[in-house]
C-alpha angles and dihedrals in degrees: 000000000000123000117211117208110214120243090247091061091051089051089049090055093049091052097040125103088255090071090063093036088239092149144350123269112269114159127071091241092055094054089047094051093047093064114111116252097215123049116208107148140035092245090055091051092047090048092051091050090053092051091048090050090051090048089058091055100039124094119254121253123243110295088245088068097042121128089243133050105268119194104153139031087249090056089053093050092050091045093053093047095048090044090060092044091051094046091051088053090051090052090050090051091051094048091049090051089052092046092052090055090059097036127081123208095210133026110205124189092257090054088063090071083079096042095138091053091045091052092052092046093049091050090055091048090049090052092053093047092050096046091050088060089065090058091048089058089053094046089051092049093052092045090056091047090050091052089061093055110081122224136043130262125220095254104095094185092060093044090049091051090051091051092048092050095047091046090052093241092117112049116154092181090068092044096047095042089053090052090049094049093051091044091053090059091051091047090051091053091052092046090049091052092048091050092051091047091051091051092051091052 
C-alpha cells in the first residue's frame, strides 16, 4: 500500500533545519517525515526502513509540534501509540515491497535454467517476509494498546488503520503466511531441479 505525504509535510521538510544541515534528526516525527514518498529502488526502500526503525526508538517532540492536534494528555498518549502502530505498518509495507522484488509468482521450466540464482533470490524474499512478521506483532501490540486509550486523534489514516486491524480486516499475518507458503512450493521446485541436475552430473 502506498503512503502519500501531504504537500504541507514536503514544505515543512524544505523549510526545516534539515534542509540547511543545521542539525541532525532527533525526534520521532523528524525521522518519519524524512522518509521518501516514492519508492523506486532497493536502496531507497532499505533507507526508508532504517529511518522508520529510528523513528520507533527516538523521543517524541513537544505536543505542540506533533503531527496531530493534541489538546489533552490522553490525546498525546493515543497519538504516540498510533504513531508506533503506523510506523510498524510502514516498515511492513517496505519489507513486502523488497520481498516481492526477489520473489517470483510462477516458476516455468525455462526459469530453471537459472535455478541457482532463483534459489538465492527466493532465500532473500523469504528473509524479508519473515522479518516483516516481527513488525506485524508490534503493530498489533500497539493497536491493542491504542484501543484502550479513549478518544480519537486528528489523523484519520491512523485511526482507520486501527479500526481495520481491530476489526480483523487488516491482518498481515494471514497475508505474509500466504506468501511464505506459496514461496515454499517454488523453493521446493527449484531445490528438486538442482538435486536432479547434481545427480545427472
